[in-house]
C-alpha positions, 0 to 999 in steps of 0.5 A: 895413565893406568889401565882400566880393569874389568871383572867378568862373570861366566854365566851370561846367557840372556839379555833384554830382548830389545838390545838383541833386536836393536843389534841384529836389524842393521844392514850388513857391512858393504864390501866396497869401497875400501875405507878412507882412514881417519887421521885422528890419534890416540893418547899415545899418538898412534893413529885411530884409522876408524876413530874411537868408538864409545866404550861399552861394557863387555857384557853389552851385546854387539854385532849384526848377526842374529845372536848379538854377542858378548866378551868374557874371560874365564879362570880356566883360560888364562891366556885367552878372551872369548866371545859368544852369543849373549843368549846361548839358548837361542843360538843353538849349538856353536861352532868354534873358531880360535884367533891370533892377533896381528903382530901376535899382540897378546891382548884378546880384546884387540880385535873385539869389534871383529870378533864380536861380529863373528861370534854374533852369527853363532860361534864361540870365538876365542882369541889368544891373549889376556884382557888388555887395556881398553885402548887396545880395542880399536884394532890394528892402528898402524899400516906397516911400510911397503917398499916399492921399486925406486921408492923411498926407504922405510922411515926410522923406528919411532922411539918407545913411548913413555907411560904407555898403558898398552905396553904390557900387551904389545910387548907380549907375543901370542904363540901357536900353543895359546891357540891350541890350548883355546881349542882344548879348553872349548872342547872340555867345556862341552863335556863340563856340566858346570860350564855355560857351554855344556853340550852347546858346542859343535866340537866337529866344527872347529876353525882358526884364523888370524891377521898378519902374524896371527895368520902365521900362527894359523898356518903353524896350527893348520896341521891340527886334525881337529880343524875344518877351515882356516882363514889367513887375513892380511897374511900369508907365507912368502916363498920368494923375494920381491916387494922389498923383501929377500926370501932365502932358500931356507926360509922358503923351504920352511914356509913350504913345509908349513903350508904342506900341513894345511888339510882344510879349506882356506881363505886368503884376503889381503890388500893390494901390493902397494898398501899391504905388506901381506900381498906377496905372502898371500899371493905366494900361499895361494900359488903354492896350495894345490890339494885343498879348496882355496878362496883368494881375494885382494882388494884395491886400496885396502891396506894391511890394517884391514877393516877390523876396527870398522863398525861390525868389522866392515867388509872383512868382518862380513867376509869372514863371518860368511866363510866360517858360517859356510865351512863350519855350519854348512850355511848355503846363504853364506856360501853365496859370497864365495861359490860360482863365477857369480859369487858376491865377492866376484861381482865387486870390481874392487876385489880380485878373486881366484879359486882352486878346488872350489867350483 
C-alpha cells in the first residue's frame, strides 16, 4: 500500500460560516471516566483504540473551539506541520504552541485530532515532523508494557511489519531542534509581510508540550527564554528506580539538570501506575520541581495512550486547551479548570490533583 500524498496551500483564511458554526457548537469533552478502548486493528494489525475516524481533507475546519482549525505545511518549515484557525481574521492574535509527538515519531499529523482541537481555541500549533501517511492520524495506538511487582515479564517484541506504509515516519525521530526551529519559524512569520500570519501572532505568548518522548523533548527545550508555559502529557523525568525500571545515579543527575532549566508554569498529566509507564516520571518530576507553578494530575484507569485520538482529543484535549488558554491568553474562564481547591479537575473523583506555587 502506497502512502497517500496531499497538496497544501498557505493562504486558508476563511471558510463557510456554516462549517465553522457546526464545529464550534459541540459540548466540551467529558473529564471522566477514562475511555474504554476499542479492539479494532488497522491494516498493519496495530490497535485502533478510538476506532478509525473518517478521513477529512486538511482544509476541513475541525475542533470544538470558537475558531475551527485546519492543518497545513509550508516550504519554509520542512520538518513541521502546523494547525491554525481557518478564519484568521475572526481569531485575532494567536498564541503559539510547539509540540513533540509520543515516541518522538516524526509525523506532524500524528496528533491531528488533538492539535486541531487546541488550535481551534485561538492558537498556532506547530508539531515536529513531516506530513505522514494518513494512517498515522489516529494518534497513539499501542500502550507500552507496565511492569508490576510479581507480574508477568514484558512480551516479546513484535517482528517488523512488512509493507508498512507508515514505516518512514515511525523510523525517524523528532529532536528538540525541530521544536526550537518551529518557534523561530513562527516568530519570523509574524514580521513577514507575505505570510498569512503577518502581525497575527503574539510572539510573547509561546508554549511547548509533548506526549511521552515528546514530553522529554519539551523538558530539554524548557530553558528557552521565549517559553511562557509547558505541558508534559503522559510524560515526566524518572529520578528514582521503581515500577520495573532502574534509574542510575548518572541518569538521575542528568534528569535533575534538565528539570532545573524549567522556568515557566508546568502541567503534568499521566494515567495511573498500572496502566501508564509515565506515571513514575510524572510523579518524580512534580516532587522535584520547587520554584515554578506546577499542576499535576493523574487519572485512575487512564493508559499511556491517553485520549488524544478521541473526538476533539477527549479529556486531555480539553484540559490542554484550558491550560494554554489560561497561561498564554490569560483566559480566566479556562483558569477554573486549575485554580482553587474547587477547581473543575479537583471535583472529579477519578483525577488525583496536586499543585505547587499556584493557589
